[in-house]
One Martini backbone bead per residue (centre of mass of N, CA, C, O) as a GRO file, in nm:
protein
  254
    1UNK     BB    1   1.812  -4.045   2.889
    2UNK     BB    2   1.607  -4.007   2.642
    3UNK     BB    3   1.487  -3.784   2.429
    4UNK     BB    4   1.216  -3.665   2.303
    5UNK     BB    5   1.075  -3.620   2.021
    6UNK     BB    6   1.047  -3.348   1.806
    7UNK     BB    7   0.795  -3.153   1.648
    8UNK     BB    8   0.772  -2.971   1.381
    9UNK     BB    9   0.623  -2.679   1.295
   10UNK     BB   10   0.476  -2.583   1.035
   11UNK     BB   11   0.487  -2.343   0.816
   12UNK     BB   12   0.327  -2.095   0.697
   13UNK     BB   13   0.131  -2.066   0.395
   14UNK     BB   14   0.003  -1.958   0.127
   15UNK     BB   15  -0.297  -1.970  -0.032
   16UNK     BB   16  -0.477  -2.055  -0.280
   17UNK     BB   17  -0.715  -1.981  -0.480
   18UNK     BB   18  -1.018  -2.064  -0.522
   19UNK     BB   19  -1.252  -2.122  -0.756
   20UNK     BB   20  -1.472  -1.937  -0.632
   21UNK     BB   21  -1.294  -1.686  -0.602
   22UNK     BB   22  -1.212  -1.654  -0.897
   23UNK     BB   23  -1.502  -1.623  -1.003
   24UNK     BB   24  -1.582  -1.374  -0.839
   25UNK     BB   25  -1.356  -1.185  -0.949
   26UNK     BB   26  -1.439  -1.207  -1.245
   27UNK     BB   27  -1.721  -1.082  -1.202
   28UNK     BB   28  -1.620  -0.809  -1.102
   29UNK     BB   29  -1.465  -0.727  -1.362
   30UNK     BB   30  -1.733  -0.725  -1.534
   31UNK     BB   31  -1.926  -0.533  -1.354
   32UNK     BB   32  -1.698  -0.320  -1.341
   33UNK     BB   33  -1.539   0.000  -1.439
   34UNK     BB   34  -1.202  -0.032  -1.470
   35UNK     BB   35  -1.149   0.177  -1.714
   36UNK     BB   36  -1.218   0.389  -1.504
   37UNK     BB   37  -0.970   0.655  -1.403
   38UNK     BB   38  -1.079   0.912  -1.250
   39UNK     BB   39  -0.997   0.853  -0.955
   40UNK     BB   40  -0.691   0.890  -1.005
   41UNK     BB   41  -0.707   1.183  -1.087
   42UNK     BB   42  -0.835   1.284  -0.822
   43UNK     BB   43  -0.609   1.178  -0.626
   44UNK     BB   44  -0.382   1.372  -0.780
   45UNK     BB   45  -0.507   1.629  -0.733
   46UNK     BB   46  -0.307   1.893  -0.608
   47UNK     BB   47  -0.022   1.809  -0.598
   48UNK     BB   48   0.288   1.912  -0.410
   49UNK     BB   49   0.393   1.683  -0.198
   50UNK     BB   50   0.629   1.461  -0.016
   51UNK     BB   51   0.712   1.168   0.153
   52UNK     BB   52   0.902   0.915   0.132
   53UNK     BB   53   0.685   0.657   0.169
   54UNK     BB   54   0.555   0.795   0.419
   55UNK     BB   55   0.796   0.826   0.621
   56UNK     BB   56   0.804   0.793   0.982
   57UNK     BB   57   1.002   0.906   1.257
   58UNK     BB   58   1.148   0.900   1.543
   59UNK     BB   59   1.396   1.033   1.738
   60UNK     BB   60   1.504   0.717   1.763
   61UNK     BB   61   1.434   0.583   1.460
   62UNK     BB   62   1.150   0.485   1.460
   63UNK     BB   63   0.896   0.351   1.291
   64UNK     BB   64   0.567   0.484   1.258
   65UNK     BB   65   0.541   0.523   0.935
   66UNK     BB   66   0.465   0.320   0.629
   67UNK     BB   67   0.428   0.237   0.266
   68UNK     BB   68   0.654   0.044   0.169
   69UNK     BB   69   0.519  -0.248   0.220
   70UNK     BB   70   0.306  -0.150  -0.033
   71UNK     BB   71   0.456  -0.174  -0.318
   72UNK     BB   72   0.280  -0.402  -0.456
   73UNK     BB   73   0.051  -0.184  -0.551
   74UNK     BB   74   0.178  -0.114  -0.835
   75UNK     BB   75   0.009  -0.327  -0.933
   76UNK     BB   76  -0.271  -0.337  -1.127
   77UNK     BB   77  -0.310  -0.635  -1.079
   78UNK     BB   78  -0.471  -0.859  -0.908
   79UNK     BB   79  -0.454  -1.109  -0.722
   80UNK     BB   80  -0.642  -1.396  -0.676
   81UNK     BB   81  -0.687  -1.329  -0.348
   82UNK     BB   82  -0.797  -1.041  -0.449
   83UNK     BB   83  -1.012  -0.808  -0.472
   84UNK     BB   84  -1.025  -0.584  -0.726
   85UNK     BB   85  -1.164  -0.344  -0.578
   86UNK     BB   86  -0.978  -0.343  -0.329
   87UNK     BB   87  -0.718  -0.298  -0.486
   88UNK     BB   88  -0.796  -0.029  -0.610
   89UNK     BB   89  -0.844   0.124  -0.344
   90UNK     BB   90  -0.553   0.083  -0.237
   91UNK     BB   91  -0.414   0.239  -0.467
   92UNK     BB   92  -0.549   0.509  -0.400
   93UNK     BB   93  -0.424   0.522  -0.103
   94UNK     BB   94  -0.116   0.573  -0.214
   95UNK     BB   95  -0.181   0.863  -0.215
   96UNK     BB   96   0.063   1.099  -0.101
   97UNK     BB   97   0.043   1.409   0.084
   98UNK     BB   98   0.010   1.727  -0.050
   99UNK     BB   99  -0.310   1.897  -0.110
  100UNK     BB  100  -0.513   2.083  -0.322
  101UNK     BB  101  -0.844   2.152  -0.318
  102UNK     BB  102  -0.842   2.462  -0.275
  103UNK     BB  103  -0.787   2.769  -0.238
  104UNK     BB  104  -0.688   2.747   0.112
  105UNK     BB  105  -0.718   2.424   0.083
  106UNK     BB  106  -0.572   2.144   0.262
  107UNK     BB  107  -0.412   1.811   0.239
  108UNK     BB  108  -0.308   1.534   0.436
  109UNK     BB  109  -0.208   1.223   0.293
  110UNK     BB  110  -0.090   0.900   0.398
  111UNK     BB  111   0.030   0.958   0.715
  112UNK     BB  112  -0.238   0.801   0.775
  113UNK     BB  113  -0.571   0.695   0.831
  114UNK     BB  114  -0.591   0.998   0.822
  115UNK     BB  115  -0.674   1.333   0.765
  116UNK     BB  116  -0.540   1.660   0.708
  117UNK     BB  117  -0.682   1.983   0.745
  118UNK     BB  118  -0.612   2.310   0.583
  119UNK     BB  119  -0.709   2.648   0.674
  120UNK     BB  120  -0.677   2.953   0.538
  121UNK     BB  121  -0.618   3.270   0.689
  122UNK     BB  122  -0.550   3.583   0.817
  123UNK     BB  123  -0.406   3.453   1.105
  124UNK     BB  124  -0.382   3.160   0.962
  125UNK     BB  125  -0.422   2.812   1.051
  126UNK     BB  126  -0.656   2.556   1.028
  127UNK     BB  127  -0.680   2.249   1.208
  128UNK     BB  128  -0.821   1.941   1.084
  129UNK     BB  129  -0.711   1.713   1.233
  130UNK     BB  130  -0.415   1.539   1.401
  131UNK     BB  131  -0.408   1.261   1.401
  132UNK     BB  132  -0.253   1.013   1.593
  133UNK     BB  133   0.040   1.135   1.609
  134UNK     BB  134   0.294   1.339   1.683
  135UNK     BB  135   0.481   1.263   1.448
  136UNK     BB  136   0.269   1.286   1.220
  137UNK     BB  137   0.185   1.582   1.270
  138UNK     BB  138   0.465   1.708   1.227
  139UNK     BB  139   0.507   1.608   0.941
  140UNK     BB  140   0.258   1.749   0.821
  141UNK     BB  141   0.337   2.040   0.895
  142UNK     BB  142   0.610   2.046   0.750
  143UNK     BB  143   0.494   1.996   0.470
  144UNK     BB  144   0.317   2.246   0.460
  145UNK     BB  145   0.539   2.463   0.513
  146UNK     BB  146   0.718   2.390   0.269
  147UNK     BB  147   0.472   2.480   0.052
  148UNK     BB  148   0.322   2.744   0.230
  149UNK     BB  149   0.454   2.829   0.471
  150UNK     BB  150   0.497   2.994   0.755
  151UNK     BB  151   0.232   2.962   1.006
  152UNK     BB  152   0.000   3.006   1.227
  153UNK     BB  153  -0.204   2.857   1.456
  154UNK     BB  154  -0.552   2.946   1.510
  155UNK     BB  155  -0.679   2.643   1.504
  156UNK     BB  156  -0.854   2.350   1.638
  157UNK     BB  157  -1.020   2.055   1.495
  158UNK     BB  158  -1.250   1.811   1.605
  159UNK     BB  159  -1.474   1.597   1.454
  160UNK     BB  160  -1.395   1.346   1.647
  161UNK     BB  161  -1.304   1.072   1.881
  162UNK     BB  162  -1.102   0.951   1.718
  163UNK     BB  163  -0.766   0.910   1.747
  164UNK     BB  164  -0.690   0.985   1.436
  165UNK     BB  165  -0.812   1.302   1.506
  166UNK     BB  166  -0.636   1.374   1.807
  167UNK     BB  167  -0.353   1.238   1.900
  168UNK     BB  168  -0.163   1.483   1.748
  169UNK     BB  169  -0.193   1.768   1.889
  170UNK     BB  170   0.117   1.793   2.007
  171UNK     BB  171   0.223   1.831   1.698
  172UNK     BB  172   0.084   2.122   1.657
  173UNK     BB  173   0.099   2.190   1.968
  174UNK     BB  174   0.265   2.314   2.209
  175UNK     BB  175   0.284   2.344   2.546
  176UNK     BB  176   0.282   2.654   2.558
  177UNK     BB  177   0.031   2.699   2.381
  178UNK     BB  178  -0.164   2.529   2.548
  179UNK     BB  179  -0.129   2.685   2.820
  180UNK     BB  180  -0.229   2.968   2.710
  181UNK     BB  181  -0.504   2.944   2.523
  182UNK     BB  182  -0.482   3.100   2.234
  183UNK     BB  183  -0.566   2.826   2.097
  184UNK     BB  184  -0.838   2.697   1.980
  185UNK     BB  185  -1.030   2.405   2.074
  186UNK     BB  186  -1.255   2.222   1.869
  187UNK     BB  187  -1.565   2.041   1.944
  188UNK     BB  188  -1.792   1.840   2.003
  189UNK     BB  189  -2.031   1.760   2.192
  190UNK     BB  190  -1.913   1.563   2.445
  191UNK     BB  191  -1.623   1.471   2.374
  192UNK     BB  192  -1.482   1.366   2.638
  193UNK     BB  193  -1.693   1.158   2.714
  194UNK     BB  194  -1.661   0.987   2.450
  195UNK     BB  195  -1.356   0.941   2.461
  196UNK     BB  196  -1.363   0.775   2.722
  197UNK     BB  197  -1.575   0.562   2.649
  198UNK     BB  198  -1.426   0.451   2.396
  199UNK     BB  199  -1.100   0.437   2.481
  200UNK     BB  200  -1.144   0.302   2.776
  201UNK     BB  201  -1.398   0.133   2.826
  202UNK     BB  202  -1.390   0.012   2.511
  203UNK     BB  203  -1.091  -0.056   2.445
  204UNK     BB  204  -1.054  -0.369   2.465
  205UNK     BB  205  -1.265  -0.435   2.243
  206UNK     BB  206  -1.133  -0.266   2.018
  207UNK     BB  207  -0.861  -0.415   2.015
  208UNK     BB  208  -0.974  -0.689   1.939
  209UNK     BB  209  -1.102  -0.597   1.675
  210UNK     BB  210  -0.832  -0.497   1.542
  211UNK     BB  211  -0.707  -0.778   1.501
  212UNK     BB  212  -0.912  -0.839   1.268
  213UNK     BB  213  -0.904  -0.581   1.091
  214UNK     BB  214  -0.560  -0.566   1.056
  215UNK     BB  215  -0.369  -0.818   1.110
  216UNK     BB  216  -0.082  -0.803   1.284
  217UNK     BB  217  -0.042  -1.137   1.338
  218UNK     BB  218   0.000  -1.202   1.061
  219UNK     BB  219   0.154  -1.333   0.820
  220UNK     BB  220   0.409  -1.224   0.593
  221UNK     BB  221   0.359  -1.256   0.220
  222UNK     BB  222   0.314  -0.972   0.104
  223UNK     BB  223   0.084  -1.064  -0.091
  224UNK     BB  224  -0.223  -0.976   0.061
  225UNK     BB  225  -0.557  -0.934   0.215
  226UNK     BB  226  -0.446  -0.651   0.360
  227UNK     BB  227  -0.712  -0.442   0.328
  228UNK     BB  228  -0.615  -0.167   0.370
  229UNK     BB  229  -0.325   0.039   0.440
  230UNK     BB  230  -0.318   0.010   0.797
  231UNK     BB  231  -0.100  -0.173   0.937
  232UNK     BB  232   0.142   0.009   1.017
  233UNK     BB  233  -0.004   0.157   1.256
  234UNK     BB  234  -0.057  -0.100   1.429
  235UNK     BB  235   0.275  -0.143   1.455
  236UNK     BB  236   0.335   0.119   1.573
  237UNK     BB  237   0.552   0.349   1.755
  238UNK     BB  238   0.352   0.584   1.922
  239UNK     BB  239   0.241   0.908   2.015
  240UNK     BB  240  -0.038   0.985   2.238
  241UNK     BB  241  -0.201   1.322   2.279
  242UNK     BB  242  -0.456   1.472   2.416
  243UNK     BB  243  -0.643   1.773   2.376
  244UNK     BB  244  -0.843   1.971   2.540
  245UNK     BB  245  -1.114   2.135   2.475
  246UNK     BB  246  -1.261   2.459   2.491
  247UNK     BB  247  -1.483   2.384   2.269
  248UNK     BB  248  -1.826   2.248   2.273
  249UNK     BB  249  -2.015   2.275   1.996
  250UNK     BB  250  -2.083   2.371   1.688
  251UNK     BB  251  -2.360   2.514   1.699
  252UNK     BB  252  -2.283   2.725   1.918
  253UNK     BB  253  -2.038   2.850   1.770
  254UNK     BB  254  -2.188   2.907   1.482
   0.00000   0.00000   0.00000
């Protein structure tokens, strides 16, 4: 018996920008002051150093985070399929590393979809937001210590319940330090209640939303409209472990 003929499914290929899209992007270029590059100066201000391509790997050698796939953003001009303002914003987001905000206040940017802020004090450094993953938080702390010297963590602050602001807590504080309770972890009032409600109860809906937001299942055609550069984290294999705060409620603490 002869086998039925199989029809090959054609591979997807990127579509050209339509005339209406090209016209809209041209109007954006005329309407906004793209010649004003002060934002790029601001984004680079206080730069102290970085990790090449913001690449972070796990102990097993797996890439947890990397901006290398977004090297195409080095081009100043947006391709016809991408909004010029969105392209510009994405290029600003490619500034990564350790930055001095003011003397005593530093930020690690571009090693995650969130920033880590470090405030130096008399007894050590306060870490505000610990990024998404243990690996990312450790890389951020190592980068800070490399340029500012080794110093103890005197407190950790979670600004809110999103995972990218607290999931890397155990990359900042080791298990022994956490168990001792010597380093206070401070968070907004009802933090754990909202963390559970958002990330567990609403988790499936949020994950489905993320598939549309970050497009991890879309074909990779190099330069495409997947902006800003958040997609590497969505595809990353990383470890997330939240540490329960000791104090909840900024108003009461302050």
